[in-house]
N, C-alpha and C positions, 0 to 999 in steps of 0.2 A: 019542721021549720028550721030548727037549730042545725040539723044535719045538712040541710040545703045551704044554709049560710056558710057553714064550714067548708062545704064542697066548693062554693063559689069563691070563697076567700082563698082556698088552696089553689084553685085553677088560676086565679088572678096572680098570686105570688109566683107560681111556676112560670106563668107567662112573662112576668116582669124579669124574673131571673134568666129565663131563656133569652129575652131580648137583650138584657145586659151582657150575657155571655156571648151571644151571637153578633151583637152590634159591631164590635171591633173587626170581626172577620168579614162582615158584610161591607164594612167601610174601608178595608185595606186597599182596594182599587182606587177609591177616591183620594186616600191619603198619599198613595204612591204618585198619582197625577199631581196632587197639590205640591209635593216636595219637588218634583221635576219642574213644575211651573214656577214656583218661587225661586229655585236656583237659577233657572233660565232668565228670570226677570232681574235678579240682583247681581249675578256673577258673570264675568267674561271668562268662562272656563267650561270644560267638558265635565259633567257630573255623571257618575255611574254608581249603581249599587245592585246587589243581587236580590234584595227583597226587603219587605217591611213587616215587622211584628208589632202588634198592639196588645198590651197587657194591663189588666186591672190590678194585678197582685204584686208587682215589683215594689211599688210605692203607694199602696192603697192609703187614702181614698183617691189619690191622684192617678192619672193614667199615663202609661209609658209608651212612647212610640220608639221602636228600635229599628235603626237603619243598618243593614248588614253589608259588610264588604264595601264600604264607601271609598270612592276614589275621585279625587279632583285633579284634573290634568290641564295644564296650561294650553292656551291657543295663541295665535299671533306670533309675536316676537320669540316667545319661549315655547313654541309649538312642540308638544309631546313631552315636556317636562312633567314629571310626577311631583305635584306640589304637596298634597296631603292624601294620606290613606289611613283608614282605621278598620280594624276587624269588626267593630260595632260602635255605633253612635246612639246613645240613649237620650231621648228628649222627654223630660217630665213636663206634663201639661195639665191644665185645669180641666176637670171633667165637664163643667158647665160650658166652658168655651169650646170644648171639643164638639158638643152637640148643638150649640146655638151661638149666635153672634156672628160678626163679620170676620173674626180672626180667632185662631187657636193660640192661647197664651202659653209660652214656654218659660217654666220656672228654673230649670237647671239643664245642663248639658254635661254628659259624661262620655269621654272618648276612651275606648279600650284598644290597646296596641296601636296607639297613634304614631304615625311616622310623618315627619315634616322635613322637606328638602327646600330650603330657602336660598336663593341666589341673588346677588347684586353684581351686575356686570360692570366692566370698567367705564362704560358710558353712564353709569348711575341708574340704569333701569333695573327694576326688581321684579322677580317673577311672581311675587305675592300680591302685586297690584292688580287684583282681579275684580274688585267691586265696581260696578257700573256707576257712573255719575248720573245725577238726576236728569231725566229726559233722554237718556242714551239708549233706552230699550228699543230694539228693532221689531220686537214681536207685538202681537195684538194683546192688549191688556183689557180683560173683562172687569169692569168696575163692580160687577155683582159677585165675582168669584171670591172665595175665601182665601185667607193668607195666614202666615205665621206672624206672631208678634212677640218680641222678646220682653219678658218681664223677669229678667234674670236675677236670681238670688244666689246661685251657686254654679260652679263649674269644676270639673275634675279630669285628670289625665292619669291613666294607669298603663304601666309598661310602655312608656313613651320613648321615642327616639327623635332627636332634633339635630339636623345638620345644616349649619349656616355658613355660607361662604361669601365674603365681600372681596371681590377682585380689585376694587379700587384701593383698599387699604392693605390687602394681602393678609386678611385675618380669617381664621377658620375656627369655628366652635362646634364641637360635637358633644351631645349629652346622651348618655346611655341609661336605659331603664329608669326613666323619670317617673316619679310619683308626685303629683301636684294637686293641691286642693285650694280653691279660692272661694270666699263667701263675702257677700255684700249686696247692698241695694244698688244695682248698676243703673237703674233708671233715675236715681237722684242726681242732682247737679253736683253735690258734694257728699261723699260718704267714706266710710272706713272699710278697707278691703283687708281681710285677714287671710294670709296664705301660709301654707306649709309645703315645703319642697324637699325631696331627697333624690339623689342620683348616684348610681354606683360609680360612674366615671364621668368627669367633665374634662374634655381636652380643649385647652385654649392655646392656639398657635398663631402668633403674630410674626409674619415674615417681614422682609425688608432689610434696611440697612443695619438696624439693631434688632435682631430676632429675639423673641421671647416666647417661651413655651412653659405651660404648667399642666399637669395631669393630677386630678384629685377627686376623691370621693367627697361629695358635697351635701350639706344639709343647711337649710335656711328656713327660719320662721320670721316672716316679715309682716308688720302691720303698716299698711300704706294708707295715707290720707289722700284721697282722690278728688281732684277738682276737674269735673268734666267740662267746665267752661274754658279752662286753659289747657286741658289734657295733661295735667301735672300730677305726678305721683311722688309724694314726699315720705321719707322713712327715717327711723332712728332705731337701731337694733344692735344687740350684742349676740344674736343667735345666728351667726354665720360661721360655719365650720368647714374648713378645707383640710381633709384628712384629720390630723390632730391639732391643727393650728386654728384657734378660735379668734375671730375677728370682730371688732366693733366697726360699724359702718353707719353713716348718716348722710343725708343730702336729698336731692330730688332728681327725677328723670322726667323730661317733658317731650311729648310727641308733637312734632310740628307738621310733618306729612310723612308719606310712606318712605321717604329716603332722607329725612332730616330730623335730627333730635338735638335737644339741649340737655345738659346735665351738669351737676356739681355734686361730687361724691368724695367724701373723706373716708379713709380707712386706717386702722391701726390694730396691732396685736397687743391686747392688754398683758398677756403673759410674756415674760422675758426668758423663758426656758428655751435653750438651744435645741433640745430634742423635738419640741413641737415644730420648729422651723425645719428640722431635718426630715420630717414626715412628708414634706412637699416633693422630695426626691423619690420617684417610684422605686428605684433600685433598693432603697432602704425600707420604704413603707411596705413593700410587697414581700419582704424577707424577714419574718419574725420580728417585726418592729417592736412589739411589746417587750421583748426580751433584751433590747439594746440598752446598755448602760451609757448614759450621756450626761454631760455637765456643760456648764458655760452659760453665758448671758447673750441674749439676742434682742435686737430692737428693729421693728419692721413697721413702717408707716408711709403714708403718701396721700395723694389726691389726684382726681381727674376732673377737669373743669373746662366747659366750653361747648361749642357746637360741633356736631358730627354730620357731615353731608359730603356731597361730591367734591367740594372745593375746600372744606375745612376739616380739621381734626382738633379734638380738645387738647388743651395743655395738660401736662401731668408732671408729677414729681414723686420719686420713690427713694426711700432711704432703707438700707439694710446694713446692720452692724452686728458682728459677732466678736465676742471677746473670750479668750481662753476656752475655746470649745474643745470637747473631748467626746469620743464615742468608742464603744467596744462591744462586740458580740460576746456573750459569756462563753460560747463554745469555740471562740477563735483565739489563737495564741497572741495576736498582735492588736494594738490599739492605735488610733490616730489622735495625736495630742497637739496642744498649743495652736489650735485653729484660730486664725484671725482673719477677718474679712470686713472690708469697708467698701460699700457699693452705693453709688448714686446714679439714678437715671432721670434725666430732665428733658423737658421740652417746654419752654416758657410761653409759646404762643401757638403751638400745634403745627408750625411750619416744619416740613420734613427735614430741611437742611439745618434746622436749629436744634436737632437732637444732640445730646451729649451723654456720654457714658464715661464714668470715672470709677475705676476700681483702684482705689488708692493703695490697697494692700490685700494680698491673698497669700496666706502662709499656713503650712502644715508640716508636721514631723511624724515619721513612721519608722520607729525602731532604727534609728541611725540615718535614715534617708530624710532629706529635706527638700521642700518645694517652695519657691517664692515666685510671685508674679505681680506685675502691675500693668494697668492699661488705662490710657486716656484717649478718648476719641471725640473729635469735634468736627462740625461742618461735613458730615459724611456724604452729602449729595454733590456739592459744587467743588470744594477744595478740601478734601479730607486731611485732617491733621491727626497723627497718631504718635503716641509715646508708649512704647511697649517694651517690657522686659520679662524674660523668663529664665530662671536658673534653677538647677536642681539635678539630683540623681535619684533614680528609683529602680529597685530590683523588682521587676514585674512578676517574678515568681512568688513574691510575698503578697501580691494583691489579694489572692485567694485566702490569705491568712488574716486579713482585716476587714474584708467585705465579702458577702455571699454572692457569688456569681451564679449565673443561670446553670442548671444541671448540665453536665457534659462539657462545660467551658474550662479550658486549660490554657495557661499563658505563662511564658517565661521570657527572659531577656533583661538586659541592663541598659537603661536609658540614662544618658548623660547629656545635658544641654546647657548652653549659655548663649542667649540670643538677646540682642538689643536693637531697637529701631526707633527712629524719631525724625519727624519732619512731615512736610506736606506730600501727599501721594499725587504724582502726576501721571497722566495717561501716556504721554510721549515726550520726547526730548524738547519739542517746541514749546510745551507748556511748563517746562522746568524753570521755575523762578527761584524757589528756595531749595537749599540743599537738603536732600533726604539721605540720612545716614543709617546704614544697617551693617551689623557685624555679628559674628558669632558662629557657633557650630552646633549641630545636633547629631549625636551618634547613638546607634542602637546595635548591640552585639547579642548574638545567640538568641534572637527573637523567634518565638514560636507561638502560634495561636490556633486553637481548634475549639469548635462548639458543636452543639447538637445540629444546628442548621448548616455548619461547615465542618463535617466530620474529618475531612482530609486537612492536615495541618498546613498552615502557611508559615514557612520558615525563612528567616533572613540571617545569614551567617554574619553579615556586617552591613551597616548603612552609615554613610558619612555625608552630611550636607553642610555646605558652607554658605553663610549669609553675607552678602555685600550690598552696596547701595544700588547696584544695577539689577541684580537677580539673585536667585538661589542656585548654587551649583551642586548638582548631584555628583559628588566625586567618586563614590563607590557604592554599589548596591549589588550584593550577591545573595541569591536566595533559591528556594526550591518549592515547587508546588506540583503535586501529582507526578513526582519523579522527573519533573522538568527543572533543570538547572538554568537559572537566568542571571545574566549580568547586565547592569544598566549604568549608563552615564548620561549626563545631559544638563539642561538648565531649565528652571522654572522662572518665567520672566515677569510675572505680575502677581505674585502671591498676595501682597497686601491689598492691591486693587481688587483682586478676586474676593478676599475676605471682607472687605468693607463695602465696595460698590456692587458686589455680586456679579462682577464681570466674568466672562468665561476665562477659566484658568488656562493660560498660554504656556506651553512647554515644548521643548525640542529634546528628543530622547533618542539615544542609540541603544538598541536592545539586541542581545545575543543569547540564543538558547541552544542547548545541545540537542535535545530531542523533545519536540512538542507533540503530545498525543491528544488531539482534540476529541478522539473517541471517548476519552475519560472526562474531558471538560464539558462535553455536551452529550449527556446520556440520561437514561432513566435510572433514578436512584430509588433505593428501597429503604424506608424508614423502619429501623429495627425496633422502635418502641411500640408500634402497633401493627407491624407487618403489612402496612398499606403501601401501595406503589404510587409514587408521585412523578409525573412526567415533567421534565424540566421545561420551563418557559423559554422562549427565544432569548438570545443574548441581547440585552437592552443597552443601547449606546448611551452613555451618560449625557445629561442635558447641558451641563455648564462647563465643558472643557473645549479647548482648542489645542490639540496635540498634533505634532508632527513626529512620527516614529520611523526611524530607519531600523528595520528589523532584519535579523539573520537567524536562520535555524539550520543546524546540520541535518536534522531529520524532522519531517512533519507528517503526521498520520491523521487522516480524517476519513471516516466511514471505511470504504474499501480502498482508499487511495494512500499510497506510501510515496513520499517525495523526499528528495535529498537536495542539499545546498539551496535552500529557499532563501531569497532575499528580496527586498523591495521597500517601498515607502508607503506608510499608512497615515492618512490625514483624518483625524477624528474631530468633528465639529458639527454643530447644529443637529445632533443626534444621528449623525451619519458617519460611516467609515468609508473613506475613499481609498481604493487600491490603485497605486501608481507603479506601473512596471514591476509587478511582483513576478519574479522569475523562479523557476525550480526545475530540477531534473527528476524525471520519473516516467514510468511506463515505457522505458527504453527511448525516451525522447526529451524534448525541451518544451516547457509550458510557460506562457506569459499571460498574466491576468491583469486587466484594468477594469475599473468599474466602481459601483457604489452599493453599500448595504445600509439601509436606513430603517430606523424605528420611529421616525418623526411622525408619520401619519397613522401608524398602527403599531401598538406594542405587541399585539397577539399575532399579527401576520406581517412580518417585515417585508419591505420592498427591496428588490435587487435589480440592478442594471449592470450587467457584466459583459466583458468582451474577452474571448479566449483566442490566443494564437498558439498553435502547437506545431511542432515539427518532429517528424520521425517516430511518432507514437506507435507502439504495438497495438494493433486493432483489437485483438482478443483481450488484452489486459485493460484497454480503455473501456471496452464494452462492459466488462464485469466490475470496473471501478466506479462508473457513474450511472446512477439510476436514470438520469435525464437522457444520457446517450442511448440507453436501452430503449427508450421510448421514441427518441428522435430518429435514430438510425438502427432499427432492429435487425436489418440485414447484416450488420457487422458481426453478429453471432456466427455467421457462416463463412466469414472471410478471415484468412490468415495473411498477415503482411504488415506493412507500415504505411502511415499516412501523414500528410500535412493538412491542417484545417484552420479556418478562421470562422468564429461564430460569435454573434452578439445576441443577447437575450435580455428580456425584462419580465418581471412578474412578481409574485409573492411567495413567501415560504410558509409552511405550516408551523405549528408550535414546536415540533421536533426538528426544525431547521431543514426539513425535506421540502423540495420545491413543490408548490401547488401547480400541477401540470396544466390544469384548466385555465390558469391565469397567465401562462407562459406564451410570450410572443417573441419572435426573433427570426434571424436569417443567417446564412453563412455559405461558405464554399468548402469543399473537401477535395483533396487530391490524393488518390491512391498511388503510391510510388511503385509498389510491386506487391504481388500477393496471389492468392488462389482462393476461389470460392468453391466450397465443398458442401454437399448435403443440403443444398438450398431447394426446398420442396417444389416451388413453381418450375424451376429449370429442370429438376429431376423428372417432373411429369411431362414436360416437353420432350425431353430426351427419350423417355419410354414410348411416347406415342409416335415418334418419328424415327426411332432407332438411331439417334445421333449421340454417339458415345462421348463426343467432345463437350457436351453440355453437362456432364456429370461433375467433372473437375475443371473449372474454367480458369485459365491463367489470366491474371489481371495486371496491367501495367499502364502507368501514366493516364489514369482515368480522372477526369475532372467533372465535378457536379456542383450545381448551385441548388440551395434549398431554402425554404421559408416555412415557418410554422405559426399557427394562430388558432385559437379556439379548439385545441386538441387535434388539429390536422396538420400534417406535414406535406407540403407541395414540393416535388422534386422536378426541376427543369430537365428537359431531355439531355441525355449524355450518351456517349458512344463507348461500346465495349467490343474489343476484337478478341474472339476466342479462336485462336488459330486462323483458319481461313473463313470463319463465320463472323459476319458483322451484325451487331445489334445496336439499335437505338432505343434507350429505355427512358420512360418518363411516367409521371402519374402522381398519386397521393396515397398516403397511408395515415391511419389514426394512431393516437397514443394508446388506443385499445387494441392495437396490432392488426386492425382491418386493412385490407389491400384494395387498391383500385389502380392498376398499372397496365400500360400497354407496351409491348415489345415489338418493334419492327425489325424483322430478321431478313438477312440475305444469306441463303444457304447454298453452297455448291451442290450441283446435281448429284455428285458422287457421295454427298453426305445425307441425302434423303433416305427415308425408309423405303421398304419394298414397294409400297403403293406408288410413290412418286417415281421410283426407278422404272417400274413397268409402264407407267404412262409415257415417260420420255422415250423409252424404247419403241413403243407402239407408234407414236407420232413420227419419229424419225423414219421408221420402216415404211409407213404409208406415203410419206413425202418422197422417199427414194423411188417407190414404185411409179410415181407420177413423173419422175425425171427432174424433180426440183432439188437443187443443191441447198438443202436447209442446213443452217448453222445456228442452233439454239444458244442462248446465252449460257455462260458457265454457271450462273447463280440463279436461284429461284427466290423471289421475294414473298414474304408472308407476314401477317400480323397475329400476335399472340395476346390474348386478354387474360390478366391475372386478377382474381378477386378472392373472397374468403378472408383468411387470416394467415399470418406468418406460419403458424404451426398447423393449420388446416387449410391449405390453399386450394382454390378452384382455378383450373387452367383450361381455356378454350383454344384448341388447336385443330380447327376444322380442316380435314384433309381434302375435302372437295374443293374448298377455296384455293388450296395449294395447287391442285390439278388445274383449276380454272385459270390461275395465274400463269402456269406454264403454257396452257393452250393459247392464251392471249399473246404470249411472247411469240409462239409459233405463227399465229395468224399475222402478226405485224411483220415478221420476217418475210412471209409469203407476199403480203401486199407490197412491201418494199421491192421484192424481186420483180413482180408484175409491172409496177410503175416504172422501174428502171428500163424494162423492155419497151414499154410504150413510149417513153421519152426518146429512146433510140430510134424507134420507127418514125416518130414525128420529125426528128432531125434529118433523117434520110429522105423523107417526102419533100422537104423544103429544098433539097439539092436538085439541080437540073437533071442530073444523071440517074435520079431515083427511078427504079422500075417497079412494076407490079409484083415481080418475083420477090423483090426485097420486102414489099408490103406483106405478101403472103407469109413470108418467113416470120415477121414480127407478129402477125395475126395468129399464127399457130401457137405461139407462146401464150398470148392473151387468152385464147380459148381454153387451153389446158389449165392455165392459172385460175380462170374463173371457175371451172368445174371443180378443181381441187379446193379452192377457197369456199365455194358453196357447200361442198361436202363436209368441210370441217367447221366453218363458222358462218351461220346464216344471218347473223346480226351485224355484220360489218359494213352493210350497204351505206351506212350514214357517215362513214369516216371521210375526213377531208381528202385523203389521197384518192379515194374512189370517186368523189365528186369531181375532183380535178381531172381524173382519167376520163370520166364520161363526157365532160365538157370538151376536152381536147380531141376526142376520137369520134364525135358524132358525124363528122364529114365522111368518115370511112365506114359507117355502119352497113351500107349496102354490100360492100366487098366482104366485110367480116361475117355477114350473115349468109354467105353462100354455103353450099353443101359441105359436109364433112370430107367428102372426097377431095374437093379442091384444096381444103385446108391441109389435108393429109399429104397431098402431092407437094404443096409448098414446103411442108415440113421435111419431106424426104429430100427435096432439092437442097434445102439448107444444110442437111446433114452431109450431102454429097460435097457441097462447097467446103 
């Protein structure tokens, strides 16, 4: 009995364990459907994941639902934007609610390798606004179906990345390797939320009139008092660390809606050590910061207060003071001393135009060199006022003696500047109400710079710029880059407007270069540090400049092209370079280029729209210099001579600045002035099949052709070629893949035909003479030649039977013309009163012989117009014409006697 009880108990326990173990696997399908149903009901987005795991053991006795490879993608206005992704999302839920009840209660959510891409467009719309409003579900909702219910007590993020961009305010925040944990009773109306956060890097970049940027390793321990009724989060903490700068912060943050917030936050740095403030500069913090010797006092505080939405920005105030600052690396020979800085950044009401920046003093001394600067900026939007001064001298070769530069960075040069500017910045002369005064000079001697990313030094022998109230004059600039010596003069017309309003920098420049080798400027570089090959990206046209450059170069090299005496105008604006009458000599001729190069639409595949006009170019040199010409005009490989041409094209370039031929469209004309075609496979085959030696080396002169190309195909309009006494009309298409589809209409003199054609002509003439017919064949025979295959492997159809047929047709036509002429003569004589039957018989004898001869040669000519006309005119004479051969013969003899 005891054994039986134990056996039953064991089976029962095994059954329960089996059910507990198997239940999650049996329910995976239902959980997957439940997640998809819940997300579809609650969210306006596409949700996808690779699978679901259910485990008892991760957080026993609770059950864990794991969602793998989660992706949330926007629909509608932000269609295709990746909003959220996670390698794995773990949902901790109640076991009881998992197996019973209307809903499954979620206690905690953990996201691993979370990535968030949040965007707010200029119109104020945000891509994270994906939660459906009540009653907006379009799908069928089953009231009996189960759902998820949040009973949240904890959430966590591991290895997270957050990318937030607000286009309205020009702000961009990036957080790398975020570790965040939050705990609290989220279902309570009021509760305490304890959070811990660390991030390896936080980049905060505020663009606009007064840009601000900070990069820091961050750690925050916050205890927030949450009021769910007002959506307000209040805090007071001393545990905010930005690199080595410890901050005290207090205030509140209130959520109003997805695009509106209210806040009041105060911050200050309790420490007054200058070194802690120095840690906010990446160049110091990332280079042996712990070993830096630093002294001096600092004070940093401020506040942010107000509403943040599409129409409002919060007010703010920041103070930063440094007194008697000093720092030195122990392994560096020089120190920076007597650092003084006073900076205030204010905006009393959040209005953009009410921002003010005041740097009352900025001073530093470096082993005999001194730098001083001050800057006051007000009303930057509507009527900017600036008071700016910079004076000092600096030996740039000493920079590496007091600060650690990036490995491989070398710099030399002597900087000497004294610049002053004060007054309201005006956009044009009509707006000039207050006098803006500017004066001073900036000089740079013997400058050189090289780095790991720019291994070839940039050198300036001398640079002198003069500041005046109208513009900045570039009096002298002489330098070298990649063996190119450059001289520049010109003017910069709106430097302060560019610096304050972010207007495109306008300049007019004259540039002269001795030898510009673009083969070196645009090439594949090899990184010697890891022996990996990096292909250069296309040249990117700067976004915010408006330059007019009058350029000259004694020599210009690009790819296989060598040019001399290049000159022209370049207009650079709107991320485009416009070429205006760029002229050069090369390839034994003259070249003129107009057009546009643009990276506005695509940085990876630049757009080009170019027009070429060339005169007297050597064809062989042109063919091997331009890859595009080799595809558009492959026949040029077999032509020696010179040409004039006009061509316009548009399309895109690859990353290596080589044209993407499949995107190229264009048209043009080409005129071959003089030359010779040799070893051209298709004509060689025609020459061999017909024994025409003149087609082996074809002299070419004054040949004009029009062409167009699109979708990898070139269409050539018919053009004429005269090879001695052989006339050819050529036209057709070929592909950039070198495929051919051409037709050649040829007129070949009979004495140029091969043996087969010559025998045919001799036979026809002999038989005609035997009949007494004075046949005169045309001097030339017409034929059509079909070319297909490829340039290097052509297929040519030269059907000799069709050539013979053409010659026979010419013979028949001449015979018909002969007979019709005799019949017309007979008709005219019959109409005369003195016409006799004798004369009629004379004419009839010719008709009879002509008919017999014609029938013997061509049986298919009964349908011709001349034959019909002849039959109609001669039916009244049919009785006489059908008399015996004897009568006809007598008539013929009488005619001969006469």
